[in-house]
Residue, then its C-alpha position, 0 to 999 in steps of 0.5 A: m347168091k353164093e353156093v357152098k357145097v357141103e358132103v356128108i361122108g358116112t356109111e351106106p346105109p347111114c348109121m344114126r350118127c350119119q343120119s344126125a350130121k346130115k340133119a345138122v347140115e341140112k337145118a343149117a343150110e335152111k337157115l342160111k338160105q334165107s340170107g341168100l346162100i345156096v348149100k348144095i348137100e351131097k352124100a358121100n360113102i366113107m366105103s368109096k376108095e375115091i372119097v378115102q383117097k380124096y379126103g383121107v377120111l377114116v372115121s364117120p361121120a365126116i363133113a367136108i365144106n368146099d372139098t375141105v374136111k372140117v368135121m371128122g368122127r363126131v356130130p356137130s351142132s346145126e349152129e356149128m355147121e352154119r358157123m362153118i358153112k359162113e367161114a367157108i364163103e368168107 
């Protein structure tokens, strides 16, 4: 069983766009679970120095898959997230 780490990088408390991005990731993770893929979802605060230094992210929401930023400054669809997560394990 493969495991993928997805970080949803946003504000604390989360804004509407950050919440929508997290929902898209959760929906994709739920679908991918059926094909035997474990998606570990973590929330990261964009105001944290460590996150800014690690990713160079300045616009939220941002989404990093296995420590690589894939989306920044917009809310992806769950289908798009599903595709990106699948690409990350290939």
